[in-house]
N, C-alpha and C positions, 0 to 999 in steps of 0.2 A: 481176364478170365483165364482159368487154368488151362494149359495146353492139352491136357488129356480130355477136355470136354469140347466137343464140336458144337458150340452154341454161342450166339452173340449176347452181349450184355443187355441190349434192348429187349430181346425175347425173354430173358430171365426177369427183367424189371417188369414187363407186362404181366408175365405169369404170376409173379409175387404180388404185385399191386392188386390184381383181380381176386386174389385169394387171401388177402389180409395178412400176408407174411411180412414180418418186420425184419427178419434176418434169415438168410440162407447161406450156409457155409459148407465147403467140401472138407471131408476128413477121410481117413482110412487109406486103403492101398492106392487109390487114384492120386491122392495128395502125396503120398510117400514115394511114389514111383515104383511100387512093387506090384502093380496090378497086372493080371494076365488078361488075355483077350476075353475070357469069360467072367472076369471080375465084375461085381456090381459097383454102383456108384453110391457111396455113403454121403448123405447130406444131413447136416444138423439144421433144424428149422425152429424159429421162434415166431409164434403167431401173435397178432393183436389180441390182447386179453378179452376183448369184447366179441371176438369172432373165432373162438376155438372150434375147429372141426371135430366131428366124431371119427370113429374108426373107419367108417366107409368113406368119409370125406378125404381122410389121409390116403387111403388106398387108391381112390380115384386120382389124387394128385400124383401118386407114385406112377400110375399108368400114364398120365399125361406127360410127366417128366421123362419117362422112359421113351415115349414117342419122340419127344423133342431131342433126346440124346441118341437117336438112331437105333432104338430098340434095346439098349443096355438096361438091365434091371436096376431099379433105383430103390434104395432103402432110405426113407425119410424118417428122421428120429428127432424127437424133442429132447431137452435135457432130462426130463423125467423118464424117458425110455432108456437112457444110457445107464450102464452099470455105475454105481457110485465109486467103483475102484478106478475108473478112467474118465468119468464125466468131466472133471475140471480140466484135464489135459485136452480133451476134445474141444471143449468150449474155447480154451485159450489158444490152441494151435491151429484150429481149422481155418482154411482160407475163405474169407468172406466173398461171396459171389454177389450178394445183394444185401443192402442195409437201408432201412428207412426208419426214421424216428417219428413217432406220432406226437404232434405238438400238444402240449398241455394247455388246458383251457382255464388256467388260474387267473384270478383278478387281484 
């Protein structure tokens, strides 16, 4: 877990598992080491395709994560939310906090 986040891996895993999150990764100033005390926490998220939350669902998750991170504001972003100008960089360089693969049911 990144040192700027005061949260344990088991808590992150429970949070993600309960919300059908396949991948959660840190990016932005917290990752780069340029965060100020009032900086938010930028998180890239990938959901299970069968369980995509709506806007209110994502907002509720941001509030829950903020509580888990001691009140720091959280911005939860999917790849589609990110600017096309820096989307690939974020996806490639973000520090993965949680990742889970959904097993294929092929025969």
